[in-house]
C-alpha positions as CSV (number, residue, x, y, z in Angstrom):
1,M,-8.7,-25.1,11.4
2,P,-7.6,-24.6,7.8
3,K,-4.7,-26.5,6.4
4,V,-2.3,-25.7,3.7
5,N,0.4,-27.6,1.9
6,I,4.0,-26.5,2.3
7,L,5.7,-26.6,-1.1
8,N,9.3,-26.5,-2.2
9,L,10.5,-24.3,-5.1
10,T,9.6,-27.0,-7.6
11,G,6.0,-27.1,-6.5
12,Q,6.2,-30.4,-4.7
13,K,4.4,-31.0,-1.4
14,V,6.8,-31.6,1.5
15,A,4.6,-31.1,4.5
16,E,1.3,-29.7,5.8
17,L,0.7,-26.7,8.0
18,N,-2.2,-26.0,10.3
19,L,-3.2,-22.3,10.0
20,S,-4.7,-20.3,12.8
21,D,-8.4,-19.8,12.5
22,H,-8.0,-16.4,14.1
23,V,-5.6,-15.2,11.5
24,F,-6.4,-17.1,8.3
25,G,-10.0,-18.3,8.9
26,I,-12.1,-15.4,9.8
27,E,-15.0,-13.8,7.8
28,P,-13.4,-10.8,6.0
29,H,-14.6,-7.5,7.6
30,Q,-15.5,-5.3,4.6
31,Q,-15.7,-2.0,6.5
32,A,-12.3,-2.5,8.1
33,L,-10.7,-3.4,4.7
34,Y,-12.3,-0.3,3.2
35,D,-11.2,2.0,6.0
36,V,-7.6,0.8,6.1
37,V,-7.1,0.8,2.3
38,Q,-8.5,4.3,2.1
39,A,-6.1,5.4,4.9
40,Q,-3.1,3.8,3.2
41,R,-4.0,5.4,-0.2
42,A,-4.3,8.8,1.5
43,A,-0.9,8.4,3.2
44,M,0.6,7.8,-0.2
45,R,-0.3,11.3,-1.3
46,Q,2.7,13.7,-1.2
47,G,0.6,16.7,-0.2
48,T,3.2,19.1,-1.8
49,H,0.6,21.1,-3.8
50,D,0.7,24.8,-3.2
51,V,-0.7,28.1,-4.7
52,K,0.0,31.7,-3.9
53,G,-2.5,33.7,-1.9
54,R,-2.9,37.4,-2.2
55,S,-0.1,38.0,0.3
56,D,2.3,35.9,-1.8
57,V,1.8,37.4,-5.3
58,R,4.4,39.9,-6.3
59,G,3.2,43.6,-6.7
60,G,0.1,45.4,-5.6
61,G,1.8,47.5,-3.0
62,R,-0.6,50.5,-3.4
63,R,-4.1,51.2,-4.3
64,P,-4.8,51.1,-8.1
65,W,-6.8,54.3,-7.8
66,R,-8.3,56.5,-5.1
67,Q,-11.2,55.4,-3.0
68,K,-13.8,57.9,-4.2
69,G,-14.5,60.1,-7.1
70,T,-13.6,57.9,-10.0
71,G,-16.9,56.2,-10.6
72,R,-15.3,52.8,-10.4
73,A,-15.5,50.2,-7.6
74,R,-13.1,50.6,-4.8
75,H,-10.0,48.4,-4.8
76,G,-7.1,48.1,-2.4
77,T,-4.7,46.1,-4.5
78,I,-4.3,44.7,-8.0
79,R,-3.3,41.4,-6.5
80,S,-6.8,40.7,-5.0
81,P,-8.3,37.4,-6.0
82,L,-10.9,39.4,-8.0
83,W,-8.1,40.5,-10.4
84,R,-6.4,38.6,-13.2
85,G,-2.9,37.7,-11.9
86,G,-4.1,38.0,-8.3
87,G,-3.8,35.5,-5.5
88,V,-6.0,32.3,-5.2
89,T,-8.8,32.2,-2.7
90,F,-8.7,29.0,-0.4
91,G,-6.2,27.3,-2.7
92,P,-4.4,24.1,-1.7
93,T,-1.4,24.4,0.6
94,P,1.1,21.7,1.7
95,R,-0.5,19.3,4.1
96,S,-0.5,15.7,5.3
97,Y,-3.3,13.4,4.2
98,A,-2.4,10.8,6.8
99,V,-5.4,9.3,8.6
100,K,-5.1,7.8,12.1
101,M,-6.3,4.3,12.4
102,N,-6.7,2.2,15.5
103,Q,-4.3,-0.7,15.8
104,K,-7.2,-3.2,16.3
105,V,-8.8,-2.0,13.1
106,R,-5.5,-2.4,11.1
107,Q,-5.0,-5.9,12.5
108,L,-8.6,-6.9,11.7
109,A,-8.1,-5.7,8.1
110,L,-4.9,-7.6,7.8
111,R,-6.4,-10.8,9.1
112,S,-9.4,-10.2,6.8
113,A,-7.1,-9.9,3.7
114,L,-5.1,-13.0,4.7
115,S,-8.3,-15.0,5.3
116,Y,-9.7,-13.9,1.9
117,H,-6.6,-15.2,0.0
118,A,-6.6,-18.4,2.1
119,A,-10.3,-19.1,1.6
120,N,-10.0,-18.6,-2.2
121,G,-7.0,-20.8,-2.7
122,Q,-4.8,-17.8,-3.7
123,M,-2.1,-18.4,-1.0
124,K,0.9,-20.6,-1.4
125,V,3.2,-21.5,1.4
126,I,6.8,-22.5,0.6
127,E,9.6,-23.8,2.8
128,A,12.0,-20.9,2.1
129,L,12.8,-18.6,-0.7
130,N,16.3,-19.7,-1.7
131,I,17.2,-18.4,-5.1
132,T,20.7,-19.6,-5.8
133,E,21.6,-17.3,-8.7
134,P,20.2,-13.9,-9.8
135,K,18.5,-15.0,-13.0
136,T,15.0,-14.1,-14.1
137,K,14.6,-17.4,-15.8
138,V,15.1,-19.2,-12.5
139,F,12.5,-17.1,-10.7
140,G,10.1,-17.4,-13.6
141,Q,10.4,-21.2,-13.5
142,M,9.7,-21.2,-9.8
143,L,6.5,-19.3,-10.4
144,K,5.5,-21.7,-13.1
145,D,6.2,-24.7,-11.0
146,L,4.1,-23.2,-8.1
147,G,1.2,-22.5,-10.6
148,V,1.2,-18.8,-9.9
149,E,0.0,-16.3,-12.5
150,G,-0.8,-12.6,-12.4
151,K,0.1,-10.1,-9.7
152,T,1.9,-11.9,-7.0
153,L,3.0,-10.7,-3.6
154,I,5.9,-12.6,-1.9
155,I,6.1,-12.3,1.9
156,A,9.1,-13.5,3.9
157,T,11.0,-12.5,7.0
158,S,13.9,-11.3,4.9
159,F,15.1,-11.4,1.3
160,T,18.5,-11.9,-0.3
161,D,20.1,-10.0,-3.1
162,N,19.5,-13.0,-5.4
163,D,15.8,-12.9,-4.6
164,M,15.4,-9.3,-5.5
165,L,17.6,-9.3,-8.5
166,S,16.1,-12.4,-10.1
167,A,12.6,-10.9,-9.9
168,R,13.2,-7.2,-10.7
169,N,12.4,-7.8,-14.4
170,I,9.1,-9.4,-13.7
171,P,6.6,-6.5,-13.4
172,T,3.9,-8.6,-11.7
173,V,6.0,-9.6,-8.7
174,S,6.4,-7.5,-5.6
175,F,8.0,-8.2,-2.2
176,A,7.0,-7.4,1.3
177,Q,8.8,-8.2,4.6
178,V,6.5,-9.8,7.2
179,D,6.8,-6.8,9.5
180,H,5.7,-4.4,6.8
181,V,2.8,-6.2,5.1
182,S,0.3,-3.8,3.6
183,V,-3.4,-4.5,3.4
184,Y,-3.5,-2.6,0.1
185,D,-0.7,-4.7,-1.4
186,L,-2.5,-7.9,-0.3
187,L,-5.8,-6.9,-1.9
188,N,-3.9,-5.6,-5.0
189,S,-2.4,-9.0,-5.6
190,K,-4.0,-12.0,-7.2
191,Q,-1.7,-14.5,-5.6
192,V,0.3,-14.5,-2.4
193,I,3.4,-16.6,-1.7
194,M,4.5,-16.9,1.9
195,T,7.4,-18.6,3.5
196,K,6.7,-20.9,6.5
197,D,8.6,-18.5,8.8
198,A,6.4,-15.6,7.6
199,V,3.2,-17.5,8.4
200,Q,4.5,-18.3,11.9
201,A,5.5,-14.7,12.4
202,L,2.1,-13.4,11.3
203,E,0.3,-15.8,13.6
204,E,2.5,-14.8,16.5
205,V,1.7,-11.1,16.0
206,L,-1.9,-11.3,15.0
207,G,-2.9,-14.3,17.1
208,N,-3.9,-12.2,20.0
209,D,-6.2,-9.1,20.0
């Protein structure tokens, strides 16, 4: 059973926490991680692309010339895809790129991402995120005391206005509530900071298949 130190905001150890092997101690499943990240990236696409087909382009209400006798190829409309200014053949239309994923696969990918960070020492657990004043300097000092650098994802059950305001000028910091943790965000972060409550909430949700 992996153990992790619980730190306060100054980086001092205040307790130890036993992590669940089933959530933070599994061998990362590469295929599940790949499939879920691909599905999440596909769902980010707006899908608002659109082109005009031959029935959408203005004009072309009659034949450009008669069927026979001109020596030229027959045409029914000047808005055919064969003509300049005509419609587009098989062009993109608005659609959803969302991919359905089984719940067990999504949970396996989430456990794999959490286990990856835990195994590589890239996860910090703190008592609580209590930022007393909305100042970037205070939040930056907290990150320095915790020994955190680079892209950082902070996971908690909830955030206060002071938490959000004090970190909004730090481009490498992002937030995620425990019930909306993304596998893509986890893998896109170099460090993960979690509150003790967030760890317990994840173990409660992901502890059983």
